[in-house]
C-alpha positions in Angstrom: -9.3 9.5 -10.8 -7.5 8.2 -7.7 -4.4 10.2 -6.7 -1.2 8.9 -5.1 -2.2 11.1 -2.0 -5.6 9.4 -1.8 -3.9 5.9 -1.9 -1.4 6.9 0.7 -4.1 8.4 3.0 -6.3 5.3 2.7 -3.4 3.0 3.7 -2.4 5.3 6.6 -6.0 5.4 7.8 -6.1 1.6 7.9 -2.5 1.2 9.3 -1.9 4.4 11.4 1.7 3.6 12.1 2.6 3.0 8.4 5.2 4.9 6.4 3.8 4.9 2.9 5.3 6.0 -0.5 3.0 5.8 -3.5 4.0 6.3 -7.2 1.6 6.6 -10.2 3.4 4.3 -12.6 1.6 5.5 -15.8 0.4 9.0 -15.1 -3.1 7.8 -15.7 -4.2 7.4 -12.1 -5.0 3.7 -12.2 -1.6 1.9 -12.0 0.3 2.4 -8.7 3.3 1.1 -6.8 3.3 1.4 -3.0 6.0 0.8 -0.5 4.6 0.3 3.0 6.5 -0.1 6.2 4.4 -1.1 9.3 4.7 -3.0 12.5 1.3 -4.4 11.7 3.1 -6.8 9.3 5.0 -8.5 12.1 4.4 -12.2 12.1 2.3 -12.1 8.9 3.0 -13.8 5.6 3.5 -11.7 2.5 0.0 -12.5 1.4 -1.5 -11.4 4.7 0.5 -8.2 4.6 -0.8 -7.4 1.1 -4.4 -8.3 2.2 -4.1 -5.6 4.8 -3.4 -3.1 2.1 -6.1 -4.4 -0.2 -8.6 -4.0 2.7 -7.6 -0.3 3.0 -8.2 0.2 -0.8 -11.2 -2.2 -1.1 -13.6 0.3 -2.7 -11.1 1.7 -5.2 -10.1 -1.8 -6.3 -13.7 -3.0 -6.4 -14.7 -0.1 -8.7 -11.6 -0.6 -10.7 -10.6 3.0 -10.1 -7.3 1.3 -9.2 -6.6 -1.2 -12.0 -3.1 -2.3 -10.9 -1.3 -2.1 -7.6 2.3 -3.3 -7.1 3.2 -3.7 -3.4 6.4 -3.9 -1.4 5.7 -4.4 2.3 8.2 -4.4 5.1 8.3 -4.6 8.9 10.3 -1.7 10.4 13.2 -4.2 11.0 13.1 -5.6 7.4 13.0 -2.0 6.1 16.0 -1.0 8.1 17.9 -4.1 6.9 17.0 -3.3 3.3 18.4 0.2 3.5 
């Protein structure tokens, strides 16, 4: 079973500057929601931002250890404006 901490750690390893919050949506360890704030998203489309997260979680997604992943991605500036 994948834990929220494991999801967070994988994203942070791939995007070292990222601020990451992960929630297990069902309690079953396979449906997650992640909010990720990173300067690496600057100048990238939403699809490209999500692809960076998918790369970090590639093995867990491929093995279907993570069945569903809802993402909200922000640059630091966009995050500040959203708050």
